[in-house]
C-alpha positions in Angstrom: -59.0 -12.8 10.1 -58.6 -14.3 13.5 -59.9 -12.7 16.7 -57.4 -12.5 19.0 -55.6 -9.2 18.9 -51.5 -9.8 17.3 -50.1 -6.8 18.5 -49.9 -4.4 20.9 -48.7 -0.6 20.0 -47.5 2.1 22.8 -48.9 6.1 22.0 -48.0 8.9 24.5 -49.6 12.0 24.5 -46.7 14.9 25.8 -47.0 18.7 26.9 -44.9 20.5 24.7 -45.0 23.6 27.0 -47.2 25.1 29.2 -50.6 25.8 28.0 -52.3 29.7 27.5 -54.3 31.1 29.8 -57.8 32.1 28.6 -58.0 35.1 31.0 -59.2 38.6 30.3 -56.5 41.9 30.6 -57.6 44.7 32.4 -55.7 46.5 30.3 -56.3 45.4 26.6 -59.0 43.3 24.9 -57.1 40.1 24.9 -58.4 37.1 26.3 -55.3 35.2 26.6 -52.1 34.7 29.3 -48.8 33.5 29.8 -47.0 32.4 32.8 -44.3 33.9 31.2 -40.5 32.8 33.5 -42.8 31.1 35.7 -42.6 33.4 38.7 -44.3 33.5 42.5 -44.3 36.6 44.7 -44.8 35.9 48.1 -45.7 38.0 50.7 -45.3 38.1 54.5 -47.9 40.0 56.7 -46.8 38.6 60.1 -47.4 35.2 60.3 -50.0 35.0 57.6 -49.0 34.3 53.7 -49.9 35.4 50.7 -48.6 33.5 47.3 -49.4 34.0 43.7 -48.4 33.0 40.4 -47.3 35.5 38.1 -49.0 35.8 34.7 -48.1 38.3 31.6 -51.2 39.1 28.8 -49.9 38.1 25.4 -50.6 41.1 24.4 -49.8 43.9 26.1 -47.7 41.9 28.4 -49.7 43.3 32.2 -48.6 41.0 34.8 -51.3 39.4 36.5 -51.5 37.6 39.9 -52.8 33.7 39.9 -54.4 33.4 43.7 -52.1 30.3 45.4 -52.4 30.5 48.8 -54.3 33.4 51.0 -53.4 34.6 54.5 -52.3 31.5 55.1 -50.3 30.5 58.7 -46.8 30.3 58.0 -46.7 26.9 59.2 -49.3 25.9 57.4 -47.1 25.3 54.5 -44.5 22.1 53.9 -40.8 23.8 54.1 -40.1 22.4 50.8 -43.2 24.1 49.0 -42.1 27.1 50.2 -38.4 26.9 49.1 -40.2 25.9 45.6 -42.1 29.2 46.0 -39.4 31.4 46.7 -36.9 29.5 43.7 -39.8 29.7 41.3 -38.9 25.7 41.4 -40.8 25.1 37.3 -42.2 22.0 38.1 -44.4 23.1 40.8 -45.1 27.0 38.6 -46.7 23.8 36.1 -48.2 21.8 39.1 -49.7 25.2 39.9 -50.8 25.9 37.0 -52.1 23.1 35.9 -54.5 22.4 39.3 -58.4 22.6 38.8 -58.9 24.0 41.8 -56.1 26.8 41.4 -58.4 27.4 37.8 -61.3 27.6 39.1 -60.9 29.9 42.4 -59.0 32.8 39.3 -61.4 31.7 37.0 -59.6 30.9 34.3 -59.0 28.0 31.6 -56.3 26.7 30.2 -55.9 26.9 26.5 -53.7 23.8 24.8 -53.8 24.0 21.2 -50.3 23.6 20.2 -48.9 22.3 24.0 -48.4 18.5 23.3 -47.6 16.0 20.6 -48.3 12.6 20.0 -45.7 10.0 19.9 -47.1 7.0 18.1 -45.6 3.7 16.8 -46.2 3.1 13.5 -48.9 0.7 12.8 -48.3 -2.1 10.9 -49.4 -3.4 8.3 -50.6 -7.2 8.7 -51.4 -8.6 11.0 -54.6 -7.1 12.0 -56.4 -6.3 14.0 -53.9 -4.1 16.4 -54.7 -2.7 19.9 -53.2 0.6 20.7 -52.6 2.0 24.0 -53.2 5.5 24.8 -51.2 7.0 27.8 -51.5 10.8 28.9 -48.5 11.7 30.9 -49.9 15.0 31.1 -53.4 16.0 31.8 -53.8 17.6 28.0 -57.5 17.4 27.0 -58.2 16.3 23.8 -60.6 14.7 21.3 -59.6 10.7 21.2 -61.2 11.3 17.2 -58.4 14.1 16.6 -55.7 12.2 18.6 -56.2 8.9 16.0 -56.6 11.1 13.1 -53.4 12.3 13.5 -51.5 9.3 14.7 -53.0 6.9 11.7 -53.7 9.3 9.4 -57.3 8.8 8.5 -60.1 10.6 7.9 -63.1 10.7 10.4 -65.1 8.3 8.3 -62.8 5.9 8.5 -61.5 5.7 12.3 -65.4 5.9 12.8 -65.4 2.3 10.6 -62.2 1.1 12.0 -62.1 2.3 15.5 -63.5 0.6 18.2 -62.9 2.5 21.2 -65.6 2.3 24.4 -65.1 6.1 25.0 -67.3 8.9 22.8 -64.5 9.6 20.1 -65.7 13.2 19.8 -65.1 14.4 23.5 -62.9 15.6 25.1 -60.2 13.3 27.1 -57.5 13.0 29.5 -56.9 9.7 30.9 -55.5 6.6 29.4 -57.5 4.6 27.0 -57.1 1.9 24.3 -58.6 0.9 21.1 -58.9 -2.1 18.2 -57.9 -1.2 14.7 -59.5 -3.6 12.3 -57.8 -4.4 8.8 -59.1 -2.1 6.3 -61.4 -3.4 3.9 -61.1 -4.1 0.5 
């Protein structure tokens, strides 16, 4: 077997929809919410603005608010951002929801189950070894072991034997990485 890599394959992790929020509802025992239609609420009080992202409980549909800006001067927000808030820009809804500082401030986590897909090039039967580069289009946290199992159709033991990677396989990552797949024993 040659020691140099024969093939480099691209894999891409894509977000298929916005994640649910792990957020307790005040009306029911549900712990999940969604951005629904993706709407902002902008409230002016004199020369100060409040901006909220509206969310809905997945069980009872109660509307809640996530604080985006609290009592900021009107001039402090760029005009295009303020226009995006008032027009309920879908891109701005996604950026706001995925912003870690908004999550910390409003005390919620994102539930990414079922929100991503892997676009994986098939691995050729020969030549070996094969290098695969994994690129994340969105900050989808996923365990590399789960990603490799889906893309390669291999079990955990086989992944441990055949995959050479410099990141922990059992810890979630949202950063690009590469791995080398070596020839199956036999």
